[in-house]
C-alpha positions in Angstrom: 41.6 -43.8 17.7 38.1 -44.3 19.2 37.1 -46.1 22.3 38.3 -49.7 22.7 35.6 -52.4 22.4 34.7 -54.2 25.6 35.1 -58.0 25.2 32.7 -60.2 27.1 35.5 -62.7 27.7 37.5 -60.1 29.5 34.7 -59.8 32.1 35.7 -63.1 33.6 39.3 -61.9 33.9 38.3 -58.4 35.1 41.8 -57.2 34.2 43.1 -53.7 34.9 43.0 -53.0 31.1 39.3 -53.9 31.0 38.7 -51.5 33.9 40.6 -48.8 32.0 38.5 -49.3 28.9 35.3 -49.3 31.0 36.4 -46.0 32.6 37.0 -44.5 29.2 33.5 -45.4 28.1 32.1 -43.9 31.4 34.0 -40.6 30.8 32.6 -40.3 27.3 29.1 -40.8 28.6 29.6 -38.1 31.2 30.7 -35.7 28.4 27.6 -36.6 26.4 25.4 -36.0 29.3 26.9 -32.6 30.0 26.7 -31.7 26.4 23.0 -32.6 26.2 22.3 -30.5 29.3 24.1 -27.4 27.8 22.3 -28.0 24.5 18.9 -28.1 26.1 19.7 -24.9 28.0 20.7 -23.2 24.8 17.6 -24.6 23.0 15.3 -23.2 25.7 17.0 -19.8 25.4 16.5 -20.0 21.7 12.8 -20.6 22.2 12.5 -17.7 24.6 14.4 -15.4 22.2 12.2 -16.6 19.3 9.0 -15.8 21.3 10.3 -12.4 22.3 11.2 -11.7 18.7 7.7 -12.9 17.6 6.0 -10.7 20.2 8.0 -7.6 19.0 7.2 -8.4 15.4 3.5 -8.7 16.3 3.6 -5.4 18.1 5.2 -3.8 15.1 2.5 -5.4 12.8 -0.2 -4.0 15.1 1.3 -0.5 14.9 1.3 -0.8 11.1 -2.3 -1.9 11.2 -3.5 1.0 13.3 -1.8 3.8 11.4 -3.6 5.6 8.6 -2.3 8.3 6.3 -4.3 11.5 6.0 -4.5 13.3 2.7 -4.9 16.9 1.7 -8.1 17.8 -0.1 -11.4 15.9 -0.5 -10.2 12.7 -2.3 -7.3 10.4 -3.0 -6.0 9.0 -6.2 -6.1 5.3 -6.8 -2.3 5.1 -6.3 -2.6 6.9 -2.9 -5.3 4.6 -1.8 -3.1 1.6 -2.6 -0.2 3.2 -0.7 -2.6 4.0 2.2 -3.7 0.3 2.3 -0.1 -1.0 2.0 0.6 -0.6 5.8 -2.3 -3.0 6.5 -1.0 -5.4 3.8 2.5 -5.2 5.4 0.9 -6.0 8.8 -0.9 -9.0 7.3 2.2 -10.4 5.8 4.2 -9.9 9.0 1.5 -11.6 11.1 1.4 -14.6 8.7 5.2 -14.9 9.1 5.0 -14.7 12.9 2.4 -17.4 13.0 4.9 -19.7 11.2 7.6 -18.6 13.6 5.5 -19.5 16.6 4.8 -22.9 15.1 8.6 -23.3 14.7 9.2 -22.3 18.4 6.8 -25.0 19.6 8.3 -27.4 17.1 11.8 -26.8 18.6 10.5 -27.8 22.0 8.6 -30.9 20.8 11.2 -32.1 18.3 14.5 -31.3 20.0 14.2 -30.5 23.7 11.8 -33.2 24.8 13.5 -36.1 22.9 16.9 -35.1 24.2 15.6 -34.8 27.7 14.0 -38.2 27.4 17.2 -39.8 26.0 19.3 -38.2 28.8 17.0 -39.4 31.6 15.9 -42.8 30.3 19.0 -44.1 28.5 21.9 -42.3 30.1 20.2 -42.5 33.5 19.8 -46.3 33.1 23.5 -46.6 32.4 24.2 -44.6 35.5 22.1 -47.0 37.6 23.9 -50.0 36.1 27.3 -48.3 37.0 26.2 -48.0 40.6 25.2 -51.7 40.7 28.4 -52.7 39.0 30.6 -50.7 41.5 28.6 -52.0 44.4 28.9 -55.6 43.2 32.6 -55.2 42.5 33.1 -54.0 46.1 31.0 -56.8 47.5 32.7 -59.5 45.4 36.3 -58.5 46.2 35.5 -58.0 49.9 34.0 -61.5 50.1 36.9 -62.9 48.3 39.4 -61.2 50.7 37.4 -62.5 53.6 37.2 -66.1 52.1 41.0 -66.2 51.5 41.6 -65.3 55.1 39.8 -68.4 56.4 41.9 -70.7 58.4 42.8 -74.0 56.8 42.0 -75.7 60.2 38.3 -75.0 59.7 36.1 -78.1 59.3 35.7 -79.4 55.8 32.0 -78.8 55.5 32.5 -75.2 56.6 35.2 -74.7 53.9 33.1 -76.3 51.2 30.1 -74.1 52.1 32.4 -71.0 52.0 33.8 -72.0 48.6 30.3 -72.5 47.3 29.2 -69.1 48.5 32.3 -67.4 46.9 31.7 -69.2 43.6 28.0 -68.2 43.6 28.9 -64.5 44.3 31.6 -64.6 41.6 29.0 -65.9 39.0 26.6 -63.1 40.0 29.4 -60.6 39.6 30.3 -61.9 36.2 26.7 -61.7 35.0 26.4 -58.2 36.2 29.7 -57.3 34.6 28.5 -58.7 31.3 25.3 -56.7 31.5 27.1 -53.5 32.3 29.6 -53.9 29.5 26.8 -54.7 27.1 24.9 -51.6 28.3 27.9 -49.4 27.9 28.5 -50.5 24.3 24.8 -50.3 23.5 24.4 -46.7 24.7 27.6 -45.6 22.8 26.0 -46.9 19.6 22.5 -45.8 20.4 23.4 -42.2 21.1 24.4 -41.7 17.4 20.8 -41.9 16.2 18.9 -41.1 19.4 20.8 -37.8 19.6 21.1 -36.9 15.9 17.5 -37.7 14.8 16.0 -34.9 17.0 18.6 -32.5 15.6 17.6 -33.5 12.1 13.9 -32.8 12.9 14.9 -29.5 14.5 16.7 -28.3 11.4 13.9 -29.6 9.2 11.6 -27.3 11.3 13.9 -24.4 10.7 14.1 -25.0 7.0 10.3 -25.3 6.9 10.0 -21.9 8.5 12.4 -20.4 6.0 10.5 -22.1 3.2 7.3 -20.5 4.5 9.1 -17.1 4.4 10.1 -17.9 0.8 6.5 -18.7 -0.1 5.3 -15.5 1.6 8.0 -13.6 -0.3 6.7 -15.1 -3.6 3.2 -14.1 -2.7 4.4 -10.6 -1.8 6.5 -10.2 -4.9 3.8 -9.1 -7.3 2.2 -6.8 -4.7 5.6 -5.2 -4.1 6.0 -4.6 -7.9 2.6 -3.0 -8.2 3.1 -0.9 -5.1 6.4 0.4 -6.4 4.6 1.6 -9.5 2.0 3.2 -7.3 4.8 4.9 -5.3 6.5 6.1 -8.4 3.3 7.5 -9.9 2.6 9.3 -6.6 6.2 10.6 -6.6 5.9 11.9 -10.1 2.6 13.7 -9.2 4.2 15.1 -6.1 7.1 16.6 -8.1 4.6 18.3 -10.4 2.5 19.5 -7.5 5.6 20.8 -5.6 6.8 22.9 -8.5 3.3 24.4 -8.8 3.1 25.1 -5.1 6.5 26.7 -5.1 5.6 28.9 -8.1 2.4 30.0 -6.3 4.4 30.7 -3.2 6.8 32.9 -5.2 4.0 34.9 -6.7 2.3 35.5 -3.4 5.6 36.5 -1.8 6.1 39.1 -4.6 2.5 40.4 -4.6 0.5 39.1 -1.7 -2.5 41.4 -2.2 -3.0 40.3 -5.8 -3.2 36.6 -4.9 -5.5 36.7 -1.9 -8.0 33.9 -1.9 -11.6 34.7 -2.9 -13.7 35.0 0.2 -17.4 35.6 1.0 -16.3 38.5 3.2 -15.5 42.0 1.9 -12.7 42.4 4.4 -11.2 40.1 7.0 -8.1 40.0 9.2 -6.8 40.5 12.7 -7.6 43.7 14.7 -6.9 44.6 18.3 -10.1 45.5 20.1 -10.0 47.8 23.2 -11.9 46.3 26.1 -12.6 48.9 28.8 -12.5 47.8 32.5 -13.9 49.5 35.6 -11.6 52.1 37.3 -8.8 51.9 38.3 -7.9 49.0 35.9 -8.1 51.1 32.7 -8.4 49.1 29.5 -6.8 46.2 27.6 -6.3 45.3 24.0 -7.4 41.9 22.8 -6.6 40.4 19.4 -9.7 39.4 17.4 -10.1 37.9 13.9 -12.6 40.2 12.3 -14.8 39.5 9.2 -17.1 42.1 7.5 -19.7 41.5 4.8 -20.6 44.8 3.2 -23.9 43.6 1.6 -25.4 42.8 5.0 -23.3 45.1 7.1 -22.5 42.2 9.4 -19.3 42.5 11.4 -18.0 39.4 13.2 -15.3 39.3 15.9 -13.7 36.1 17.2 -11.1 36.4 20.0 -8.0 34.3 19.2 -4.6 34.4 20.9 -1.8 32.3 19.4 0.2 32.2 22.6 -2.6 30.6 24.6 -2.5 27.3 22.6 -4.6 28.7 19.8 -8.0 28.3 21.4 -10.9 30.0 19.5 -13.1 32.1 21.8 -16.8 32.9 21.5 -17.6 35.1 18.5 -19.6 38.3 18.6 -21.8 39.5 15.7 -22.5 43.2 15.2 -24.5 45.1 12.6 -22.4 48.1 11.5 -23.9 51.6 11.7 -20.8 53.8 11.1 -17.0 53.8 11.2 -15.0 56.8 12.5 -11.2 57.3 12.3 -9.4 58.0 15.5 -6.6 60.5 15.4 -3.5 60.3 17.7 -4.6 63.4 19.6 -7.5 61.5 21.0 -5.8 58.2 21.8 -2.2 57.2 22.5 -2.1 54.5 19.8 -1.6 54.6 16.1 -3.8 53.1 13.3 -7.0 53.2 15.4 -10.7 53.6 14.4 -14.1 53.3 16.0 -17.1 51.5 14.9 -20.7 51.8 16.1 -23.3 49.0 15.9 -27.0 49.6 15.4 -27.8 47.1 18.2 -25.5 49.1 20.6 -26.4 52.7 20.0 -24.0 55.3 21.5 -21.3 52.7 22.3 -18.2 52.9 20.2 -15.8 50.0 19.9 -12.2 51.1 19.3 -10.0 48.9 17.1 -6.4 49.0 16.1 -5.1 47.8 12.7 -1.6 46.5 12.0 -0.5 49.4 9.8 -1.7 52.6 8.2 -2.3 50.7 4.9 -4.3 48.1 6.8 -6.4 50.8 8.5 -7.1 52.4 5.1 -8.4 49.1 3.7 -10.6 48.6 6.8 -11.9 52.2 6.7 -12.8 51.8 3.0 -14.5 48.4 3.5 -16.4 49.9 6.5 -17.5 52.9 4.4 -14.9 55.2 6.0 -13.4 58.3 4.3 -9.8 57.3 3.9 -7.8 56.2 0.9 -9.5 54.3 -1.9 -10.1 50.7 -1.2 -10.1 48.0 -3.8 -12.2 44.9 -3.1 -9.8 42.0 -3.1 -12.5 39.7 -4.2 -13.3 41.4 -7.5 -12.3 39.0 -10.2 -9.0 40.0 -11.8 -9.0 40.2 -15.5 -6.0 38.9 -17.4 -5.2 40.5 -20.7 -5.3 38.0 -23.5 -1.9 37.0 -24.8 -0.9 36.3 -28.4 -2.0 32.7 -28.2 -5.5 32.1 -29.5 -7.7 29.2 -30.7 -7.7 30.5 -34.2 -6.3 29.5 -37.6 -2.8 30.4 -36.5 -3.2 28.5 -33.3 -4.3 25.3 -35.0 -1.3 25.7 -37.4 1.1 26.1 -34.5 -0.2 22.9 -32.9 -0.2 20.9 -36.1 3.3 22.1 -37.1 4.7 21.1 -33.7 3.0 17.7 -33.7 4.1 16.8 -37.2 7.7 17.8 -36.4 7.7 15.8 -33.2 6.2 12.7 -34.9 8.6 12.9 -37.8 11.9 13.7 -36.0 11.6 12.7 -32.3 8.8 10.3 -31.5 11.2 7.8 -29.9 13.4 10.4 -28.1 13.7 9.5 -24.4 11.9 11.9 -22.0 9.9 13.4 -24.9 7.9 16.4 -23.5 9.6 15.9 -20.1 13.0 17.3 -21.2 12.6 21.0 -21.6 14.2 23.3 -24.1 16.2 26.5 -23.6 13.8 29.2 -22.5 15.1 31.9 -24.8 14.8 29.6 -27.9 11.3 28.5 -26.8 10.1 32.1 -26.6 11.7 33.0 -29.9 10.1 30.1 -31.7 6.7 30.8 -30.1 6.9 34.4 -31.2 7.6 33.3 -34.8 4.8 30.8 -34.8 2.0 33.1 -33.5 3.0 36.0 -35.7 0.7 36.1 -38.7 3.5 37.3 -40.9 6.0 34.6 -40.2 4.1 31.5 -39.0 3.9 30.0 -42.5 7.7 30.5 -43.1 8.8 28.4 -40.1 9.9 24.9 -41.2 10.1 22.6 -38.1 10.3 19.2 -39.9 13.4 19.8 -41.9 15.2 22.6 -40.0 18.1 21.7 -37.7 17.8 25.1 -36.0 15.0 23.9 -33.8 15.7 20.9 -31.5 12.9 18.5 -30.7 12.9 19.6 -27.0 12.5 23.2 -28.1 9.5 22.2 -30.3 7.8 20.2 -27.5 8.4 23.0 -25.0 7.0 25.5 -27.5 3.8 23.4 -27.9 3.3 23.3 -24.1 4.0 27.0 -23.8 1.5 27.8 -26.4 -1.2 25.8 -24.6 -0.4 27.4 -21.3 -0.5 30.9 -23.0 -4.1 30.5 -24.1 -6.5 33.0 -22.5 -8.4 30.0 -21.0 -7.1 26.4 -20.6 -8.1 24.1 -23.4 -10.6 22.2 -21.1 -12.0 25.6 -19.8 -12.4 27.0 -16.4 -16.2 26.4 -16.4 -15.9 22.6 -16.7 -12.8 22.2 -14.5 -14.7 21.1 -11.5 -16.9 18.8 -13.5 -13.8 17.0 -15.0 -12.2 16.6 -11.6 -15.3 15.0 -9.9 -15.2 11.6 -11.9 -11.5 11.4 -11.3 -12.1 11.4 -7.6 -14.8 8.7 -7.4 -16.6 6.1 -9.4 -15.6 2.9 -11.2 -13.2 3.0 -14.1 -16.0 2.6 -16.6 -18.1 5.4 -15.1 -15.1 7.7 -15.1 -14.6 7.2 -18.8 -18.4 7.7 -19.5 -18.4 11.0 -17.4 -15.3 12.4 -19.1 -16.7 11.3 -22.5 -19.8 13.3 -21.8 -17.9 16.4 -20.6 -15.6 16.5 -23.6 -18.6 16.9 -25.8 -19.7 19.8 -23.7 -16.5 21.7 -24.6 -16.7 24.5 -27.3 -16.2 23.1 -30.8 -12.7 24.7 -31.2 -11.6 23.5 -27.8 -12.7 19.9 -28.5 -11.1 19.9 -32.0 -7.8 21.1 -30.6 -8.0 18.6 -27.7 -8.7 15.8 -30.2 -5.6 16.7 -32.2 -3.4 16.9 -29.2 -4.7 13.7 -27.4 -4.4 11.7 -30.6 -0.8 12.7 -30.8 -0.2 11.9 -27.1 -1.7 8.4 -27.7 0.9 8.0 -30.5 3.7 9.1 -28.2 2.5 6.5 -25.5 2.5 3.7 -28.1 6.3 4.3 -28.4 6.8 4.2 -24.6 9.3 1.4 -24.9 11.7 3.8 -26.6 10.8 7.2 -25.3 9.8 6.0 -21.7 6.8 8.4 -21.8 4.0 6.2 -20.6 0.4 7.3 -20.2 1.0 8.1 -16.5 4.1 10.2 -17.4 2.2 12.1 -20.1 -0.6 12.7 -17.6 1.9 14.3 -15.2 3.2 16.6 -18.0 0.0 17.7 -19.6 -2.5 17.6 -16.7 -1.6 21.2 -15.5 -1.3 22.3 -19.1 -4.8 21.3 -20.3 -6.7 21.9 -17.1 -6.3 24.9 -14.7 -8.6 26.3 -12.0 -9.7 29.9 -12.3 -8.2 30.7 -8.9 -4.7 29.6 -8.0 -4.8 28.2 -4.5 -3.0 25.4 -2.6 -6.2 23.4 -2.5 -6.5 23.7 -6.3 -2.9 22.6 -6.7 -3.6 19.5 -4.6 -6.0 18.5 -7.4 -3.1 18.3 -9.9 -3.0 14.5 -9.4 -6.7 14.3 -10.5 -5.9 16.4 -13.5 -3.3 13.9 -14.5 -5.9 11.1 -14.2 -8.3 12.9 -16.5 -5.6 13.3 -19.1 -4.7 9.6 -18.7 -8.3 8.6 -19.4 -8.4 10.9 -22.5 -5.3 9.2 -23.9 -6.3 5.6 -23.1 -9.8 6.1 -24.5 -9.1 8.5 -27.3 -11.0 6.7 -30.0 -14.1 6.2 -27.9 -14.3 9.7 -26.5 -13.6 11.7 -29.7 -15.0 9.5 -32.4 -18.3 8.5 -30.8 -21.0 10.7 -29.2 -22.0 10.0 -25.6 -24.5 7.2 -25.1 -28.0 8.7 -24.6 -29.0 5.7 -22.5 -26.7 6.9 -19.7 -28.2 10.3 -19.3 -30.3 9.7 -16.2 -28.8 11.8 -13.4 -27.8 10.2 -10.2 -26.4 11.7 -6.9 -22.7 11.6 -6.3 -23.4 10.9 -2.7 -24.3 7.4 -3.7 -21.1 5.5 -4.1 -20.8 4.0 -7.6 -20.5 0.2 -7.7 -16.8 -0.5 -7.8 -15.5 -4.0 -8.4 -14.1 -5.5 -5.3 -10.7 -7.0 -5.0 -10.6 -10.6 -6.0 -9.6 -13.3 -3.5 -6.2 -14.7 -4.1 -6.3 -18.4 -4.6 -2.8 -18.5 -3.1 -3.8 -16.9 0.2 -4.9 -20.2 1.9 -1.5 -21.7 1.3 0.2 -18.6 2.6 -1.6 -18.6 5.9 -1.0 -22.2 6.8 1.1 -24.9 5.1 1.8 -28.5 6.3 4.9 -28.9 8.3 7.7 -31.2 7.2 7.8 -34.9 8.0 10.2 -34.5 10.9 8.0 -31.9 12.6 5.1 -32.7 14.8 1.6 -31.8 13.5 1.4 -28.7 15.6 -1.2 -26.0 15.0 -1.8 -22.8 17.0 -5.3 -22.0 18.1 -5.1 -18.6 16.5 -3.8 -20.2 13.3 -6.8 -22.4 13.3 -9.1 -19.5 13.8 -7.7 -17.3 11.1 -6.2 -19.5 8.5 -7.8 -20.8 5.3 -9.3 -24.3 5.1 -6.9 -27.2 4.9 -7.2 -27.6 1.1 -4.0 -25.7 0.7 -2.8 -24.7 -2.8 0.2 -26.8 -3.7 3.5 -25.2 -3.2 4.4 -25.3 -6.8 1.3 -23.7 -8.1 2.0 -21.1 -10.8 -0.9 -18.9 -9.4 1.4 -18.1 -6.5 3.3 -15.7 -8.7 0.3 -13.9 -9.9 -1.3 -10.8 -8.5 -3.8 -8.2 -9.3 -2.8 -5.4 -11.7 -4.8 -3.4 -14.2 -4.7 -4.4 -17.8 -4.2 -1.4 -20.1 -6.7 -0.3 -22.6 -4.1 0.3 -25.2 -0.4 -0.6 -25.6 0.5 2.6 -23.8 0.2 1.1 -20.4 2.3 -2.0 -20.0 1.8 -4.8 -17.5 3.7 -4.6 -14.2 6.5 -7.2 -14.3 9.5 -7.7 -12.1 10.7 -11.0 -13.5 9.5 -12.2 -16.8 10.1 -15.8 -15.8 7.5 -15.3 -13.0 4.9 -13.8 -15.2 2.7 -16.7 -16.3 0.4 -16.0 -19.2 -1.8 -18.1 -21.4 -0.3 -16.7 -24.6 3.3 -16.4 -25.7 2.4 -13.2 -27.5 1.1 -11.6 -24.3 4.3 -12.5 -22.5 6.4 -11.0 -25.4 4.2 -7.9 -25.3 4.5 -7.5 -21.5 8.3 -8.0 -21.7 8.7 -5.4 -24.4 6.9 -2.8 -22.2 9.3 -2.9 -19.2 10.7 0.5 -18.4 14.2 0.9 -17.1 14.5 1.1 -13.4 16.7 4.2 -13.6 13.8 6.1 -15.1 11.7 5.3 -12.0 14.4 5.8 -9.4 14.1 2.2 -8.2 16.9 -0.3 -7.4 18.8 -1.4 -10.4 17.7 -5.0 -9.9 14.0 -4.3 -10.1 12.5 -4.0 -13.6 9.3 -2.0 -13.3 6.7 -1.3 -16.0 4.4 1.6 -15.5 0.7 1.1 -15.2 -2.2 3.4 -15.6 -3.5 5.4 -12.7 -6.4 3.1 -11.7 -5.1 0.9 -8.9 -6.6 -2.0 -7.2 -7.8 -0.1 -4.2 -10.4 2.5 -5.3 -12.5 3.6 -2.4 -15.6 5.5 -3.4 -16.1 8.9 -1.8 -19.3 10.5 -0.8 -19.4 13.9 -2.5 -22.5 16.1 -2.6 -22.7 17.7 -6.0 -24.3 21.0 -6.9 -27.4 21.1 -9.1 -25.3 22.2 -12.0 -23.6 18.8 -12.1 -26.7 16.7 -12.6 -26.3 16.2 -16.3 -22.7 15.2 -15.9 -23.4 12.9 -13.0 -25.5 10.7 -15.2 -22.3 9.3 -16.6 -21.3 7.9 -13.2 -22.1 4.2 -13.2 -25.8 3.8 -14.0 -26.2 0.9 -11.6 -25.5 2.8 -8.5 -29.2 3.4 -8.0 -29.8 -0.3 -7.3 -26.6 -0.7 -5.3 -26.5 -0.6 -1.5 -24.6 2.4 -0.1 -22.9 0.6 2.8 -19.6 -0.7 1.5 -18.2 -3.9 2.9 -14.5 -4.2 2.3 -13.2 -7.7 1.8 -9.7 -8.4 3.1 -6.9 -7.0 1.1 -4.8 -9.7 -0.6 -2.8 -10.2 -3.6 -5.0 -11.4 -6.4 -4.4 -13.4 -9.5 -2.5 -11.7 -12.3 -3.6 -9.0 -14.7 -7.2 -8.0 -14.3 -9.1 -6.3 -17.1 -10.0 -3.4 -14.9 -9.0 -2.1 -11.5 -10.7 -3.6 -8.6 -11.9 -1.0 -6.1 -13.5 -1.9 -2.8 -17.1 -2.9 -3.2 -20.0 -0.7 -2.4 -22.4 -3.6 -1.8 -21.9 -6.5 0.6 -20.1 -9.5 -0.9 -21.5 -13.0 -0.4 -20.7 -14.2 3.2 -20.0 -17.8 3.7 -22.2 -17.9 6.8 -25.1 -16.6 4.7 -24.6 -19.1 2.0 -24.4 -22.1 4.4 -28.0 -21.5 5.4 -29.2 -21.8 1.8 -29.6 -25.0 -0.2 -26.9 -25.3 -2.8 -29.0 -27.3 -5.1 -29.5 -25.5 -8.5 -28.7 -22.2 -6.8 -28.4 -19.1 -9.1 -26.4 -15.9 -8.8 -26.2 -12.6 -10.7 -23.0 -10.7 -11.5 -22.8 -7.3 -10.0 -19.4 -6.4 -11.4 -17.7 -7.3 -14.7 -14.8 -9.8 -14.7 -12.4 -11.2 -17.2 -10.9 -14.7 -16.7 -7.3 -14.7 -15.6 -7.0 -18.5 -15.8 -8.4 -21.3 -17.8 -10.5 -22.5 -14.9 -12.2 -19.1 -14.4 -15.3 -17.6 -16.1 -15.4 -14.2 -17.9 -18.7 -12.3 -17.6 -20.4 -8.9 -17.7 -22.7 -7.1 -15.2 -26.0 -8.9 -15.0 -24.8 -12.3 -16.2 -26.8 -15.2 -14.5 -25.0 -18.2 -13.2 -26.7 -21.5 -12.6 -25.9 -24.4 -10.2 -23.7 -22.2 -8.1 -22.0 -23.6 -5.0 -18.8 -23.1 -2.9 -15.5 -24.0 -4.5 -12.7 -25.6 -2.5 -10.7 -22.5 -3.3 -11.3 -19.9 -0.5 -13.2 -16.9 -1.7 -14.4 -18.5 -5.0 -17.6 -20.1 -6.2 -18.2 -22.7 -8.9 -21.0 -22.1 -11.4 -22.2 -22.5 -15.0 -22.5 -19.7 -17.5 -23.6 -20.4 -21.1 -22.9 -24.1 -20.8 -19.4 -23.6 -19.5 -18.5 -24.3 -15.8 -15.7 -22.5 -14.0 -14.7 -20.4 -11.0 -16.4 -17.1 -10.0 -15.0 -14.5 -7.5 -17.4 -14.8 -4.6 -17.6 -11.0 -4.0 -18.5 -10.3 -7.6 -21.9 -11.8 -7.5 -25.1 -11.9 -5.3 -27.6 -14.6 -4.9 -30.9 -14.5 -6.8 
């Protein structure tokens, strides 16, 4: 049972039971007061812990922002650039979350701590004051009553009447005070129910608002996460291919190191110990030098280097060789020694010691000594031609294999990735390239040869050619556009280079790539997307003349070239290159890459209105860094969209994690995207994530400055023809998730985007702008346009990062960093 009600009529009786009930009410208020004190203390601890957590999270975000991955070689793939930029994107999301957490911390203080403190001091404190008055008046009343009752009856009548009047007056005052105190006690007992719970409600609403902000951030992050997982998987696939090639090269060098020495401008180079003579009685010392000799100029260079001293390179010394003389052990107490004499130091011999007798022989021969024959390691090695040739038999082999694969196994999972038994592959290849038996082999109807044996045989035949199908001569030219340029310029460059191939090579490549495009069209069944086929056939169709680790690092760019060939097969092989794009340009000028498009969701992500029970609190740094107050509504379907490349053909599906979240303008497009989802087991991703592969062009293509040789001028003309008019100082807009599928990847821009501060100084009346990048509308409110399109009546949209303009009589949104003012 709860507290007994305090009846006002009982105040006149002031019975012991009334006093007991009053005491029970007072004890309850003391409990309430103590509870509020403890709760406020815990609340302050919660605020302190939240601030400490926020500070730690911000430090973590700062560390992510500062770190940058280094890469091997002279360029990164688009996937690697996206992975490189992911740490900064993670940092941005984390900072946005911490801004909301800091708002929540202030909200706790304003909505919970202060109201409770005010209630405790003002309401409970007032009751305490009333209790003191009540206790004091009680003591006074009963003391006066005791004193009055002790008056002698012999007192004079007027004195007694005056005493009676005074006692009655005091009793009335006591009754009034008692009534007020009882009323106050009952009022505070009722008031505390809402005065205490309402701040708690506001507090929990603030917490839920914070978690809702996290949910909204997670939705914004969801599409970026899906695309990033695809970038990671593509990079992992390329890594696996690169690692196997590196390990193979390592095994070859381990078995025969002399045959795989890297080509060098020097005839001979390596470590030698050089004798340095000192004044008597100190004798001499031997110092290790890295020595390089160029026979054509007779220049001998020595650079002191000691690994144990921290690897510091000393000052080099350049000599012009005059002669080299072998030192026998009867003239020096060391083995493997020889002397050299320089023309600029006549009569002074420099004694050197090689690592072994074989090493000394090589140095003696290189320095025109008279020891064992020396073979210049830089002379190009000739490889005897194998049985595979680009002749009638070769074309028959390829056509037979392709017809068998398309007839029997076009839908087999892991086609071209699952390898056949090596002995069977070698036997089938021997039969196919033998002029006597190649017509007798039936691959389409024979059960003797499995599909995986046929695919492995086709790959083995292409690898066995005396020269790769895309030739050693054009290898470097094919790699350059894969490392830089816009997607369109890459296709143009490779289109041009394919038509520079010998006729037989181009014909064979056409047959093969057409088949691979057909394989990619069945990616839903065989799981061999364009990216996967690029990993398999990149090293098969392209190969550098010299096997080095640096060349193997370019495997990922070989894959990109093959992907472009597959995705643009009809354009490249059915049409000649466009003569209008033949004007050469320098690769040092970064081609104009389309910039990332501003997400119309981003403003809502940075700052959202707090719930009704929260105070309208805003942090200074939120005000400084957030988007304008016209936030996108929480329920906007654009929040689930993000930037991802749209494939040229059906071979490269759209990224999708949840088909319910992929909002499209057409049901057919949604069905198509859903049909292209690859199983998560194939990509080594968590089972609950459905990932669809995408082509290699990601949304973060950063152009590289590469100085080409003069032999590349004709090829360079196929890099984007507008780079000559594009500024070369790129300005990178902030990385953010963008609206859903874009028709082309969106690299960072190579010309400054429109700055809001610049535009504010201009009159917006009938303002015009020109498109510097192509764009395809991703929403009914946006405009599609090509490079050079002229927009009229352009002004700022309420959507951050967007403009409004009119094109061909239609008005809509334009990405701000895709245009420049006229």
